[in-house]
C-alpha positions in Angstrom: 3.6 14.5 11.3 2.2 12.4 14.1 3.0 8.9 15.3 3.7 5.6 13.4 2.9 2.2 14.9 3.7 -1.3 13.7 0.7 -3.6 13.5 -0.2 -6.9 12.0 -3.2 -8.9 11.0 -4.0 -12.1 9.0 -4.2 -11.8 5.2 -6.3 -13.7 2.7 -4.7 -17.1 3.6 -4.1 -16.6 7.3 -0.5 -15.4 6.9 0.3 -12.4 9.1 0.6 -9.2 7.2 3.1 -6.6 8.4 1.6 -3.1 8.4 2.2 0.4 9.7 -0.4 2.7 11.1 0.4 6.4 10.7 -1.8 8.8 12.7 -1.9 12.6 13.1 -1.1 14.2 16.5 -4.9 14.6 17.0 -7.8 12.3 16.4 -8.0 11.7 12.6 -10.7 13.2 10.5 -10.9 10.0 8.5 -8.9 6.8 7.7 -7.2 5.8 4.4 -5.9 2.4 3.3 -2.9 2.5 1.0 -2.0 -0.3 -1.5 1.5 -0.4 -2.8 2.8 -1.2 -6.3 3.6 -4.7 -7.8 6.4 -6.4 -5.8 7.0 -3.2 -3.8 6.3 -2.8 -0.1 4.6 -0.5 2.3 7.9 1.3 2.9 8.6 2.3 -0.6 9.5 6.0 -0.8 6.3 7.1 -2.5 4.1 5.3 0.1 6.0 7.0 3.0 5.8 10.5 1.5 2.2 10.3 0.4 1.3 8.9 3.8 3.1 11.8 5.5 1.2 14.3 3.3 -2.1 12.7 4.2 -1.3 12.7 7.9 -0.5 16.4 7.8 -4.0 16.9 6.5 -5.5 15.0 9.4 -6.0 11.6 7.7 -4.8 8.4 9.4 -3.3 5.9 7.1 -2.8 2.1 7.2 -0.3 0.7 4.7 0.8 -2.9 4.6 2.8 -5.5 2.8 0.9 -7.9 0.6 1.3 -11.6 1.3 4.9 -12.7 0.7 6.3 -9.2 0.3 8.2 -6.9 2.6 7.9 -8.1 6.2 4.7 -10.0 5.6 4.5 -13.8 6.0 3.4 -16.1 3.1 4.7 -17.4 -0.2 4.6 -14.7 -2.9 4.6 -17.4 -5.6 1.1 -18.5 -4.5 -0.3 -15.0 -4.7 -1.9 -13.1 -7.5 -4.1 -10.1 -8.3 -7.1 -11.7 -6.7 -5.2 -12.5 -3.5 -4.0 -8.9 -3.3 -7.6 -7.8 -3.5 -8.5 -10.1 -0.6 -5.5 -8.9 1.4 -7.0 -5.4 1.0 -10.4 -6.6 2.2 -8.7 -8.2 5.2 -6.8 -4.9 5.9 -10.0 -2.9 5.7 -11.7 -5.4 8.1 -8.9 -4.9 10.6 -9.0 -1.1 10.2 -12.8 -1.0 10.6 -12.7 -3.0 13.8 -9.8 -1.0 15.2 -10.7 2.5 14.1 -13.9 2.6 12.1 -12.2 3.0 8.7 -11.2 3.1 5.9 -13.2 5.9 4.3 -10.6 6.3 1.6 -8.8 3.7 -0.6 -5.6 4.7 -2.3 -3.6 2.5 -4.7 -0.3 2.9 -6.5 0.3 1.2 -9.8 -1.1 -2.4 -9.6 -2.3 -1.5 -6.1 -4.4 1.1 -7.8 -6.2 -1.5 -9.9 -6.6 -3.6 -6.8 -8.3 -0.9 -4.8 -10.8 -0.2 -7.6 -11.8 -3.9 -7.5 -11.6 -4.3 -3.7 -13.9 -1.3 -3.1 -16.8 -3.4 -4.0 -16.2 -5.6 -1.0 -15.5 -2.7 1.5 -18.9 -1.0 2.1 -17.5 1.7 4.4 -15.3 3.2 1.7 -16.6 6.5 0.4 -13.9 7.4 -2.2 -11.1 5.8 -4.2 -7.9 7.3 -5.6 -5.4 5.6 -8.0 -1.9 6.7 -8.8 -0.2 5.5 -12.0 -2.6 2.6 -12.1 -3.2 0.3 -15.1 -6.7 0.0 -16.5 -6.0 -3.7 -17.0 -4.3 -5.8 -14.4 -2.7 -7.9 -17.2 -0.6 -4.8 -18.0 1.8 -6.2 -15.3 2.7 -9.0 -17.8 4.6 -6.4 -19.8 7.2 -6.2 -17.1 7.8 -9.9 -17.1 7.3 -10.5 -20.9 10.6 -12.3 -21.4 9.6 -14.9 -18.8 6.0 -15.5 -20.0 6.8 -18.4 -22.3 8.7 -20.2 -19.6 6.0 -19.6 -17.0 3.4 -21.0 -19.5 5.3 -24.1 -20.5 7.0 -24.9 -17.2 4.2 -23.8 -14.9 6.4 -21.2 -13.2 9.7 -19.3 -13.4 12.0 -17.2 -11.3 11.8 -13.6 -12.7 14.0 -10.6 -12.0 12.2 -7.4 -11.1 14.2 -4.3 -10.1 17.2 -6.6 -9.5 15.3 -8.9 -7.1 14.2 -12.5 -7.8 10.5 -13.5 -7.5 8.8 -16.8 -8.3 5.7 -16.5 -10.4 3.4 -19.4 -11.4 1.1 -19.9 -14.3 -1.9 -19.2 -12.1 -0.6 -15.6 -11.7 -0.9 -15.0 -15.4 -4.3 -16.6 -15.7 -5.5 -14.5 -12.7 -4.4 -11.1 -14.0 -5.7 -11.9 -17.5 -9.1 -12.6 -16.0 -9.3 -9.4 -13.8 -12.0 -6.9 -14.9 -10.6 -3.6 -13.7 -12.4 -1.2 -16.0 -15.6 -3.1 -15.3 -15.1 -2.6 -11.6 -14.4 1.1 -12.3 -17.6 1.4 -14.3 -19.6 -0.1 -11.4 -17.7 1.6 -8.6 -20.6 3.8 -7.3 -18.1 5.9 -5.5 -16.1 9.1 -6.4 -12.9 8.2 -8.2 -9.7 10.2 -8.5 -7.2 9.2 -11.2 -3.7 10.6 -10.8 -1.2 9.8 -13.6 2.0 11.2 -15.0 1.8 11.9 -18.8 5.5 10.8 -19.1 5.0 7.6 -17.1 7.1 5.0 -19.0 6.0 2.0 -16.9 2.2 2.5 -17.1 1.3 4.6 -20.0 -1.1 7.6 -19.8 -3.6 5.7 -21.9 -4.4 3.6 -18.8 -5.6 6.7 -17.0 -7.8 7.4 -19.9 -9.2 3.9 -19.7 -10.1 4.2 -16.0 -11.4 7.7 -16.3 -13.7 6.9 -19.3 -15.0 3.7 -17.7 -15.8 5.4 -14.4 -19.1 7.3 -13.8 -19.3 10.7 -12.2 -18.2 12.0 -9.8 -14.8 11.4 -11.2 -11.7 13.5 -11.5 -8.3 13.4 -13.2 -5.1 15.1 -12.0 -1.9 15.2 -14.1 1.3 14.5 -12.2 3.2 16.5 -14.8 6.8 15.3 -15.1 6.7 12.7 -12.2 8.1 9.2 -12.8 6.1 6.1 -12.2 7.4 5.5 -8.7 7.2 9.2 -7.6 10.8 9.2 -6.5 10.7 13.0 -6.2 9.6 14.1 -2.7 7.9 17.1 -4.3 5.9 14.9 -6.6 4.9 12.4 -3.9 3.9 15.1 -1.4 1.9 16.9 -4.0 0.0 13.7 -4.8 -0.8 13.2 -1.2 -2.0 16.8 -0.6 -4.1 16.7 -3.8 -5.7 13.4 -2.7 -6.5 14.8 0.7 -8.1 18.0 -0.7 -10.1 16.1 -3.3 -11.4 13.5 -0.8 -12.4 16.0 1.9 -16.1 16.5 0.9 -16.6 12.7 0.5 -14.8 11.2 3.4 -15.2 13.6 6.3 -18.9 13.3 6.5 -19.5 10.4 8.7 -15.8 10.1 9.4 -14.1 10.5 12.7 -15.0 13.9 14.2 -12.4 16.2 15.5 -12.7 16.6 19.3 -13.3 20.0 20.6 -10.3 21.6 22.4 -12.0 24.4 24.3 -10.5 25.7 27.5 -12.1 28.8 29.1 -13.3 30.1 25.8 -10.0 29.6 24.0 -8.6 26.6 22.2 -5.4 24.9 23.4 -2.3 25.0 21.2 -0.6 21.7 20.9 3.0 21.4 19.6 4.8 18.1 19.0 7.9 17.0 17.1 7.1 15.3 13.8 10.1 13.1 13.8 11.1 14.4 10.3 14.1 16.7 10.3 16.0 18.0 13.3 13.6 20.8 14.4 10.2 20.2 12.6 7.1 20.4 14.8 3.4 20.0 14.2 1.2 22.8 15.5 -2.4 21.8 16.2 -5.1 24.4 17.1 -8.5 22.9 17.0 -8.8 21.5 13.5 -6.0 23.7 12.1 -2.6 22.0 11.5 0.6 23.9 10.7 4.3 23.2 10.6 7.0 25.0 12.5 10.6 24.6 11.4 14.0 26.3 11.4 15.6 27.6 8.2 18.0 25.3 6.4 21.0 27.5 7.1 20.7 26.8 10.9 20.1 23.0 10.5 16.4 22.9 10.0 14.4 21.7 7.0 12.8 25.0 6.1 9.4 23.3 5.8 7.5 25.8 7.9 7.6 29.2 9.6 10.0 29.5 12.5 8.7 30.3 16.0 9.3 34.1 15.7 7.6 34.2 12.4 4.5 32.6 14.0 4.7 35.2 16.7 4.9 38.0 14.1 2.0 36.4 12.2 -0.1 36.5 15.4 0.6 40.2 15.7 -0.3 40.8 12.1 -3.5 38.8 12.2 -4.6 40.3 15.5 -4.0 43.8 14.1 -6.1 43.1 10.9 -8.9 41.5 12.9 -9.0 44.4 15.4 -9.3 46.9 12.5 -12.0 44.9 10.8 -14.1 44.7 13.9 -13.8 48.4 14.6 -14.6 49.4 11.0 -17.6 47.1 10.9 -18.9 48.5 14.2 -18.6 52.0 12.9 -20.0 51.2 9.5 -16.9 52.5 7.7 -16.2 51.5 4.1 -13.1 49.4 4.8 -12.3 47.0 1.9 -9.2 45.2 3.0 -6.4 45.4 5.6 -2.9 44.2 5.0 -0.2 44.0 7.6 3.5 43.5 7.1 5.7 42.6 10.0 9.5 42.5 10.3 11.5 41.9 13.5 14.8 43.4 14.5 16.9 43.7 17.7 17.4 47.2 19.0 18.4 49.1 22.1 15.3 50.4 23.9 14.9 54.1 24.5 11.5 54.1 26.2 11.5 50.9 28.2 11.7 51.6 31.9 11.8 47.9 32.9 14.5 46.9 30.3 18.0 46.0 31.4 20.5 48.8 30.5 22.6 48.0 27.5 20.5 45.0 26.4 18.8 44.8 23.1 15.1 43.9 22.8 13.0 42.6 20.0 11.3 45.3 18.0 8.4 44.4 15.7 8.0 46.9 12.8 4.4 46.9 11.6 3.3 48.5 8.3 -0.5 48.6 7.8 -2.2 49.1 4.4 -5.8 50.2 4.7 -7.9 49.9 1.5 -11.3 51.6 1.1 -12.9 55.0 0.8 -12.0 56.2 4.3 -11.4 59.9 4.9 -8.1 61.1 6.6 -9.7 61.3 10.1 -11.0 57.8 9.8 -7.6 56.5 8.7 -5.9 58.2 11.5 -8.3 56.7 14.0 -7.7 53.3 12.5 -4.0 53.6 13.1 -4.7 54.5 16.7 -7.0 51.4 17.0 -4.2 49.2 15.7 -2.5 49.7 19.1 -5.5 48.3 20.8 -4.9 44.8 19.3 -4.7 42.4 22.2 -1.5 40.7 20.9 0.1 44.1 20.5 -0.8 45.0 24.1 0.5 41.6 25.4 3.8 42.1 23.7 4.1 45.7 24.9 3.1 44.8 28.5 5.1 41.6 28.7 3.9 38.2 29.8 4.8 35.4 32.0 5.3 31.7 31.1 4.6 29.2 33.8 6.0 25.7 33.0 5.1 22.3 34.5 5.9 18.8 33.4 3.0 17.1 31.8 2.2 13.9 33.7 0.7 12.4 30.6 2.5 9.1 29.7 4.6 9.6 26.6 3.9 7.4 23.6 
């Protein structure tokens, strides 16, 4: 949900790093910097889906390719764990200058170990989250163990990782062996969230234990249940992103980028924009509330949100409930809770003098449940008051929609 822009900036050695800036449809609450896994890229599935989940929650995200990977310049064989850390510092510097971030660091796999170390050089960071991260950067040697002897004796070797060739030098091994990830976690001085899958076969769950035990409070652990290391399931990746956003909120929003007021004549504007995901999916922004509208799967939508008529029905239900609550409170009546169920059908009108003959109209069927020790007269009065709901009256009276083309330049 939102917009995605290509950006670039110099990395640790001056090579231009390719990046993508994903932003919500409104001004972000805060900014996050995402570090991908070893030999991966910013466009790996997990990175895209986690970013999308964060953007839905109002967090802007910068994700980039480390030097020599993806679309970034540079020679991968000259990089190592320490250079990844310095690339992160460079990315944070660009984001701070451009947008005042990041307030949140997120790292996947070896990128998780890198953000723990890099946080010490990024003072504006307020919280750190790792996903499937090793507690020791040297853990990555396990994935290239059959090449270690050749790298040690020959000074370098071409290794195959996920079917792709990469050139690694002896300095890479020396660098990861010297990294002090748990020490950095112990001295982080920021809230840490460790997300890990118990069944992760690439980076075992004991690594999560190592990070969590080393870190000081406030710290949290979230199990990713049956997820695999690369979070290839959309549900797992989205869940991780949503949990990171919820966990980080009390830490990163304070002092972050404030949500601008959207007040117009005592009411807030409603802003709707296509998300670019799926055929019909739209983001709905009302002040600092963000929702998703979509069509059902059986009509070509993604089914990820309520359809427009369901939002209309929800407005009627919410207005009814609020109207009854206000009235009961004003009267001092013992109303405990109101529930409203709405269904919509098409029917021929029998009491609509303005309706075209033979034409069906929308009929909203409203069932109200009133909980509390109200007597029969009070309950009857509450049912009368339900019809005073402003949305009810708008629907009954009819409304007009005046449409103009927005002169705002499209982006």
